N, C-alpha and C positions, 0 to 999 in steps of 0.2 A: 804135188806132194813136196813138203819141205825137204830141201836138200837135193831135189831133182828138178822140179819145175819152178820152185821159188826158194829163197834163201834169206837168212837174217843178215841184213846189211850193217846194222848198228844195234848195240845193246845200250841199256841205261848207263849213264855215267855214275860211277860209284865214288869218284874222287871229290872231296868237299872243296878243294881249292881250284885254281885256274887250269890245272892239268885235267886229263880225261883218262879214265880206264874203265874197262868192263868188269863183270863179276869174276873173271878169271885173272884179273890184274894185268890184262893185255890191253891193247889200244884200239879195239874195235868199238869206238864210241867217240863222242866229242863233248866239249865242255858244256855242262848244263843239260845234256840230253836226258829226258825224263821218261823214256819209253823204249819199246822194242820195235824196230823197223823190219817188217817182213816184206821183201821186195820181189819183183818179177825181173827176169833177165832182159826183157826187151819191150818196146812199145807194141810190137806185134802181139806179144803175149797179153798185154793189157787190153788191146782191141778185141782179142778173142773172148775176153770176159772171164774174170776170176772173182767168185763171191767172197765177201767178207762176212763172217758169221759171228754170232754172239758167243763169247767165251763162257758164259754162265747165264742161268735164268735171271730175269729181272724186269724192271719197268723202264721204258725209254724216257729219259729225263729231258732230252732235247735233240734236235736234228738241225742240220743246215744242208741246203742243196742250192744249185744254181750257179756255183762258181766254175769257171772254165778249166778244162784240163790243159795245162801248158807247163813247159819247163820254166821254172822261176829264174828271173834275172834280177840283178840289184835294182834296176830302174823300175821294177814292178812293186818295190817295197811299199811305197805310199798308197798304192791301190788296195793292198791287203787290209789296211786299217785295223790291225789286230786280229785278222782272220787267218793267221798263219796255218791253222789246222785245215783250212779248206772245207770241203764238204765232209760231213761226218755225223756221228751219233754218240750220245752219252747214255750209258745204262746204269741205273741204280740197282745194286744187287742186295741191298739191305745191310744192316749192321755196320754202316759206314763205308762199305766197299762199292767202288765205282770204276767202270771201265770207259775209256774214250777211244774212238776209232776215227782217224784223220786221213785226209787226202783221197777220199772216195771219188769215184767218177761222177761227173756232172749228170744229173738226171737218173742216177741209179738207186737213190735211197728208197728202200722198200718198207720203211717203218715211219711212224709218226709219234710225236710226243704223246705219252700216256699209254702207248701200246705195251702189252705184256708179251714178253718173248721167252722162249725156251732156249736152252743151250743148243747151239748149232743153227739157230734161225738165221736166214739170210738178212743182212742189214743193208747191203748195197754191193758195189763192185770196186775192186782196187782201181785207183785212178791216179791223177797227176794234178790235183787241185791244191791250191794254197802254196806254202813255201816249200817246194820240193823240186828236185832236179832229176828224179827217177821215179818210175811207178812203184808205189808201195802203200802199205797201210801202216800207220804209226799207231801202235797199241799202247795206251797208258793205263796203268792200274794205280788206284789211290785208296788209302784207308784213312777215313776221317780227314780227307783233304791232303794227306801226305803221300808223295809218290812212293811206290813199292816196286822193287825189282822182282818179278815172279821167279827168276832163277835163284835169287838169294834174298829172301824177304827180310832177313836180319840186318841187311846192309853190309857195306864194306866189300872187300874182294878176297879171293883165296880159294875159289872153286864153288861148285854148286852148294846151295844152302842145305841145312839139315832137313828142311821140309819145303822144297820148291813147290810152287803153286800150279804147276802144269800137271794135267792128268798123265801125260806121257812127255817128259821133258825132251825138247829137241837137243840133239848132239851139238856140242860147241864146235864151230868151224872158224878158225882164226883168220880167214881169208881164203880165196880160191878163185877158180875159173868159172865164168858164166857161159862163155861160148868160144869156139875156135873155128877157123875156116880158111879157105883158099880164095884168093882174089887175083884179078889180072893186073892190079896195081895197088898201091897203098890205099886202103879204103878211107872214106871220110868218117870221122867219129860219129856224126849224126846217123850214118848208115849202120854203123856198129850197134848203136843204142836202139835203133829202130828194128834190128834183127833182119836187115836186108842186104848185108855186106857180102855174104858168102856166094861164090859161084855154085850153080847147080850142076854144071857140066863144064869140062875143059875142052875148048875147041883146039884142034891141032895148031892153028895159027895164032893162038894167044901169045902176045909178045913177051910176057913175063909171068912168073908164078910167085905170089906173095902169100906167106903164111901169117895169120894174125891171131892174137889171143886177147880176150876181153875178160878182165878180172875185177875183184873187189877186195878191199881190206889190205892194200899193199902197205908195206913198211919200207922205210929207207934202207937200202942195201939188199932188198929182195931182188931176185933175178927171174925174168921170164925167158925160158929157153924155147925157141921156136925151131921146128924141124920140118922139112918136106921129104916125104918118102915116095919113091917111085913104084912102078908096077910090080917090081920084084921084091919090094920091101926094103930095098937099099936106101940109105939116107943120102939124098941128093944135096941137101943144104941144112946147115944148122947155125944158129946165132943166139948168143946170150945178150939180153938187154937188161942192164941194171936199172932198178927203180931209184930215182934220185931223192924222192921225198914220200912221206906217207900220203896215200890217196884213197879216198872212199871207193872210187871206181877208176879204171884206167885201161888202156889198151896199148899193145906194141905190135909192130909188123916188120917183117923182113923177108927178103926173097931173092930171086935171081932171074935174069933175062933168059929167054929161050935161045939155045944155040942151034936148034933145028926144030922142025915141027915135033910137037909132043907125041911120043909113041902111044899107041892104044893101050888102055889098061887103067888101073885104079891108082890115083894119087891121093896122098893123105897129108893133112896138116896136123902136127902134134905140138901141143903147148904144155909146158911144165912150169909150175910156180915153185921156186926154190927159196928157202929161208934158212940162213945159216948153213948152206950147202945141202940141206935135206929137201926132198920133194914133198911139199904139203898138199899139192893137188895136181892133177894132170887131166888132159882131155884130148881127143883125137876125132877128126872128121875126114871122110873120104869122098872123092868125086871121081867120075870116070871120063876118060878121053875116048870117044868112040872110034 
């Protein structure tokens, strides 16, 4: 569900110049971005399988499959040969309206060119093909070949449009937290992105306890506040980490060494994302020391 198991990583760029802004006149986009990126929080979630469905009825105009799921690196650019979209599908809805779905998982395409599909028909699964560094589906909407932002079809920015094109428009989230957890040391970013960084249980002899938070849509000057709570709910540790630059995705970690074996009970990691001193998102996760 959007906002719980998936999120909007980036919106269409509404700025006509070299800067970037989304339909709310905020910065959750990048220069020249022509669609909406609906992302998953981890590679584990991608591997579990999440369907990409048709936004409206129409006829499949074209498909591509067979490109591998992998995190894009600059040295891979030549291999893409104009196939930045990766695996995907294009649907013609008539009257000049077309949608395109990019970065689907290899081998997951469930439709072929010429197929007629209804709204909600599965097209494939969210993947990591093409030019992407996180699992998501890039949804593009065009009218007579011109990109249209479904949140604000009239263009520009300043809030949702008078007639947005969503049946039920998703709430705007200007950045937030994807995951939080406790680890025995500062985790590797690859483990964070894979969804495997969090301890399932705290052994009494664990030498340190580190709280980490994983987020999206950071802006320069944001603060991630990390806290560790003990079995009685008392705060054992807290740390504010300032974000030095805007980042599409990011993580921060901080903690303390054990002074003695960890007492039995529940321990929690709490992460808060602050912007201008106000909390815009928070998350908490607990584990048990037997």
